[in-house]
C-alpha positions as CSV (number, residue, x, y, z in Angstrom):
1,M,-9.5,6.1,20.4
2,R,-7.8,7.4,17.3
3,Q,-9.9,8.1,14.2
4,I,-9.1,6.6,10.8
5,D,-7.5,9.8,9.6
6,D,-5.1,9.7,12.5
7,F,-3.4,6.6,11.0
8,F,-2.6,8.5,7.8
9,W,0.2,11.0,7.3
10,D,0.7,14.2,5.4
11,Q,4.4,13.3,4.9
12,P,6.8,10.9,6.5
13,P,9.1,12.2,9.3
14,S,12.3,11.1,7.5
15,T,13.6,9.7,4.2
16,L,12.0,6.4,3.0
17,F,13.5,3.9,0.7
18,H,12.2,1.9,-2.3
19,Y,14.0,-1.2,-3.3
20,T,14.1,-2.0,-7.0
21,G,16.6,-2.7,-9.9
22,I,18.7,-0.9,-12.3
23,D,16.3,-1.5,-15.1
24,A,13.5,0.1,-13.1
25,L,15.7,3.1,-12.4
26,L,16.2,3.6,-16.2
27,G,12.4,3.5,-16.6
28,I,11.9,6.1,-13.8
29,A,14.4,8.4,-15.4
30,K,12.6,8.2,-18.8
31,S,9.0,8.5,-17.6
32,K,9.6,10.7,-14.5
33,S,7.2,8.4,-12.6
34,V,7.1,5.4,-10.3
35,W,4.6,2.5,-10.4
36,A,2.1,1.5,-7.7
37,S,1.1,-2.1,-8.1
38,S,-2.2,-3.8,-7.3
39,A,-2.4,-4.7,-3.6
40,Y,-3.3,-8.3,-4.6
41,Y,-0.1,-8.9,-6.6
42,L,2.5,-8.1,-3.9
43,N,4.9,-10.6,-2.3
44,D,2.7,-11.3,0.7
45,S,0.4,-14.1,-0.4
46,K,-2.1,-13.2,2.3
47,E,-2.2,-9.5,1.4
48,I,-5.6,-8.0,2.2
49,A,-6.9,-11.5,3.3
50,Y,-5.0,-11.3,6.6
51,A,-6.5,-7.9,7.2
52,C,-10.0,-9.2,6.5
53,E,-9.4,-11.8,9.2
54,V,-8.6,-9.1,11.7
55,L,-11.8,-7.3,10.8
56,E,-13.8,-10.4,11.2
57,R,-12.4,-11.0,14.6
58,V,-13.0,-7.4,15.8
59,I,-16.5,-7.1,14.5
60,Q,-17.8,-10.2,16.3
61,P,-18.3,-8.5,19.7
62,Y,-20.2,-5.7,18.0
63,Q,-22.6,-8.3,16.5
64,M,-23.2,-9.9,19.9
65,A,-23.5,-6.7,22.0
66,D,-26.9,-6.4,23.8
67,N,-27.0,-2.6,23.3
68,R,-27.1,-3.0,19.5
69,S,-30.4,-2.6,17.7
70,A,-31.8,-5.3,15.4
71,D,-31.0,-3.1,12.4
72,E,-27.4,-2.5,13.5
73,K,-26.9,-6.3,14.1
74,E,-28.3,-7.1,10.7
75,F,-26.0,-4.4,9.1
76,L,-23.0,-5.8,10.9
77,D,-23.8,-9.3,9.7
78,N,-23.9,-7.9,6.2
79,V,-20.6,-6.0,6.7
80,K,-18.8,-9.2,7.8
81,N,-20.1,-11.2,4.8
82,W,-19.5,-8.3,2.4
83,V,-15.9,-7.8,3.5
84,S,-15.1,-11.5,3.1
85,S,-15.3,-11.0,-0.7
86,C,-12.1,-9.0,-0.5
87,K,-10.3,-12.3,0.2
88,T,-11.1,-13.7,-3.2
89,T,-12.0,-10.8,-5.5
90,T,-9.2,-8.5,-6.8
91,Y,-10.4,-5.0,-6.3
92,N,-8.4,-2.2,-7.9
93,I,-6.4,-0.5,-5.2
94,F,-2.8,0.2,-5.7
95,I,0.3,0.4,-3.4
96,F,3.7,2.0,-3.7
97,S,5.9,0.5,-1.0
98,L,8.7,2.3,0.9
99,S,10.8,1.3,3.9
100,E,12.5,3.1,6.8
101,E,15.5,0.8,6.2
102,G,17.9,1.9,3.5
103,S,20.0,-1.3,3.3
104,L,18.3,-4.4,4.8
105,L,19.5,-7.8,3.7
106,S,16.0,-9.3,3.5
107,Q,14.9,-6.4,1.3
108,W,17.8,-6.9,-1.1
109,R,17.0,-10.6,-1.3
110,S,13.2,-10.2,-1.7
111,Y,12.7,-7.1,-3.8
112,T,15.7,-6.6,-6.0
113,P,17.1,-8.5,-9.0
114,H,20.3,-10.5,-8.2
115,G,23.4,-8.3,-8.4
116,K,21.5,-5.3,-9.9
117,G,19.6,-4.0,-6.9
118,I,19.3,-0.4,-5.7
119,S,17.5,1.3,-2.8
120,I,16.2,4.8,-3.7
121,G,15.9,7.4,-0.9
122,F,12.6,9.4,-1.2
123,P,12.8,12.6,0.9
124,P,9.7,13.6,2.8
125,S,9.0,16.5,0.4
126,L,8.9,14.1,-2.6
127,V,6.6,11.6,-0.9
128,K,4.2,14.4,0.0
129,R,4.3,15.7,-3.6
130,I,3.5,12.3,-5.0
131,R,0.8,11.8,-2.5
132,T,-0.8,15.1,-3.3
133,N,-0.5,14.9,-7.1
134,S,-1.8,11.4,-7.3
135,S,-4.5,11.6,-4.7
136,M,-2.8,8.8,-2.6
137,R,-2.9,8.4,1.1
138,L,0.3,7.7,3.2
139,A,0.4,5.4,6.1
140,K,2.9,3.4,8.2
141,C,2.0,-0.3,8.1
142,L,0.6,-1.7,11.3
143,Y,2.1,-5.0,12.5
144,E,1.0,-5.2,16.1
145,S,-2.5,-6.6,17.0
146,Q,-3.4,-3.7,19.3
147,E,-2.9,-1.0,16.6
148,Q,-4.5,-3.1,14.0
149,E,-7.6,-3.6,16.1
150,E,-7.7,0.0,17.1
151,L,-7.8,1.0,13.4
152,V,-10.5,-1.6,12.6
153,H,-12.6,-0.4,15.7
154,S,-12.5,3.1,14.3
155,L,-13.6,1.8,10.8
156,I,-16.6,-0.2,12.3
157,L,-17.7,2.7,14.4
158,K,-17.6,5.1,11.4
159,M,-19.6,2.7,9.3
160,L,-22.2,2.3,12.1
161,T,-22.5,6.0,12.6
162,T,-23.0,6.6,8.9
163,F,-25.5,3.7,8.6
164,N,-27.6,5.1,11.5
165,R,-27.7,8.4,9.7
166,D,-28.7,7.0,6.4
167,K,-30.8,3.9,7.2
168,S,-34.2,5.6,6.8
169,S,-33.3,6.4,3.1
170,I,-31.6,3.1,2.1
171,D,-33.5,1.2,-0.5
172,T,-33.2,-2.5,0.1
173,S,-36.3,-3.7,-1.7
174,Q,-34.4,-5.3,-4.6
175,N,-31.8,-7.1,-2.5
176,H,-31.7,-10.6,-1.2
177,P,-32.3,-10.8,2.6
178,T,-28.8,-12.1,3.3
179,Q,-27.3,-9.2,1.3
180,K,-29.8,-6.6,2.3
181,Y,-27.2,-3.8,2.7
182,H,-24.6,-5.0,0.2
183,Q,-25.4,-2.3,-2.4
184,Y,-25.3,0.4,0.2
185,L,-22.0,-1.0,1.5
186,E,-20.3,-0.3,-1.8
187,T,-20.2,3.3,-0.8
188,F,-17.6,2.2,1.8
189,R,-15.5,0.1,-0.5
190,G,-12.7,2.6,-0.9
191,D,-12.4,3.4,2.8
192,V,-12.4,-0.2,3.7
193,L,-9.7,-1.2,1.2
194,Q,-7.4,1.6,2.3
195,V,-7.7,0.4,5.9
196,L,-7.1,-3.2,4.9
197,A,-4.1,-2.2,2.8
198,I,-2.1,-0.9,5.8
199,I,-2.6,-4.0,8.0
200,K,0.3,-6.4,7.7
201,H,1.2,-9.8,9.2
202,R,3.7,-9.5,12.0
203,A,6.2,-11.7,10.1
204,F,6.9,-8.7,7.8
205,S,7.6,-6.2,10.7
206,E,11.4,-6.1,10.0
207,E,10.6,-4.2,6.8
208,N,9.3,-1.2,8.6
209,E,7.1,-0.5,5.6
210,W,5.2,2.7,4.7
211,R,2.7,2.8,1.9
212,L,1.2,5.2,-0.5
213,V,-2.3,3.8,-1.1
214,S,-4.5,4.8,-4.0
215,T,-8.2,5.5,-4.1
216,Y,-10.4,2.6,-5.2
217,H,-10.8,2.2,-8.9
218,P,-14.1,0.5,-9.5
219,N,-13.7,0.3,-13.3
220,Y,-10.7,-1.8,-14.4
221,T,-11.1,-0.8,-18.1
222,V,-9.9,2.8,-17.5
223,Q,-6.6,3.8,-19.2
224,T,-5.2,4.8,-15.8
225,I,-4.7,1.1,-15.0
226,K,-1.8,-0.4,-17.0
227,F,-0.1,-3.8,-16.9
228,R,3.5,-5.0,-16.6
229,Q,5.2,-8.4,-16.7
230,G,5.6,-9.9,-13.3
231,A,7.5,-13.0,-12.2
232,S,4.7,-15.4,-13.3
233,M,1.8,-13.2,-14.5
234,L,0.7,-9.8,-15.6
235,V,0.6,-7.2,-12.8
236,P,-1.8,-4.3,-12.8
237,Y,-0.3,-0.9,-11.9
238,I,-0.8,2.8,-12.0
239,E,1.8,5.5,-12.7
240,L,2.7,8.1,-10.0
241,Q,4.3,11.2,-11.5
242,L,7.4,12.7,-9.8
243,G,6.9,16.2,-11.2
244,E,9.5,18.5,-12.7
245,Q,11.5,19.5,-9.7
246,Q,14.9,17.8,-9.8
247,P,16.9,16.2,-8.4
248,Y,14.2,13.9,-7.1
249,F,16.0,11.6,-4.7
250,E,18.0,12.2,-1.6
251,T,20.4,9.2,-2.2
252,V,20.5,6.0,-4.1
253,I,22.2,2.9,-2.5
254,L,23.8,0.2,-4.6
255,G,23.1,-3.3,-3.4
256,P,25.5,-6.2,-3.5
257,S,27.0,-6.7,-6.9
258,P,29.6,-8.9,-8.5
259,H,31.3,-5.8,-10.0
260,Q,30.8,-3.4,-7.1
261,N,33.3,-0.7,-8.1
262,L,32.3,-0.6,-11.8
263,S,28.6,-0.7,-10.9
264,F,29.0,2.1,-8.4
265,S,30.9,4.3,-10.8
266,A,28.3,3.9,-13.6
267,L,25.4,4.4,-11.3
268,S,26.9,7.6,-9.9
269,M,27.5,9.0,-13.4
270,F,24.0,8.1,-14.5
271,L,22.3,9.7,-11.5
272,S,24.3,12.9,-12.0
273,N,23.7,12.9,-15.8
274,Q,20.0,12.5,-15.4
275,R,19.8,14.9,-12.5
276,L,18.0,12.3,-10.4
277,C,20.2,12.4,-7.3
278,N,23.4,14.0,-6.0
279,K,24.5,11.3,-3.6
280,T,25.3,7.6,-4.3
281,E,26.2,5.1,-1.6
282,N,27.4,1.5,-1.4
283,S,25.4,-1.0,0.7
284,L,28.7,-2.6,1.9
285,L,26.9,-5.8,2.8
286,P,29.1,-8.8,2.7
287,Y,26.5,-10.8,0.8
288,R,27.2,-12.9,-2.4
289,E,24.8,-14.7,-4.6
290,W,26.8,-15.3,-7.7
């Protein structure tokens, strides 16, 4: 069985793409950074919650196993109850989404502003630089049940091993019996959230998504966490610096536009002027929404 670290990558094997709009590109050029949004404010309404359901399903046989000690079963009961809070409480973990697909119709429709969409190609070296400089972890999203369950099995076994090592020194005297190990479990919060963040519902598999996943930020008042205007609410985010080495991007693809030729010409000039990228492409998709 693979260990948790085996699901995370040093860098991707090929260029990955981030879908956004012209306005965001102007912001990237000015700030030399990209934004990683809170995992709870992404397009998937069951983000994190679906992954919690996978964990709850996988942990059940561990709870019922005859070879588990009473302490282990009580700990596992606490784990299941403790993880369920991730469904309703917004913990501060941030995601920057990328895709293996540079020009996918569903991506243009879902993640870019109408007529002003672009797809930015991040070379492996840049993804690695962002990951390293921002203390992020890189993973390919898991859509198939077998892989999802393998990852969760590894997480549960790691938590059990650590618990058995530490249990003689865990102080539970101040805790309610039904939450005996909840305070101790907070030491796992970051690892658990990073695992949950790369488990996606199969309905999204077409996106072939990769994610840069942040560490857990327990304190929401830190200046690192900023806020932007979303479609219907404020969205928490953190900035990921691109560094000084330019050009940053391998290519930028212009999405469907009502003025394709003019848009392409201006985009090419801007990318060259700002030393962001040396190659511009047209998506060439016969899609019209205007």
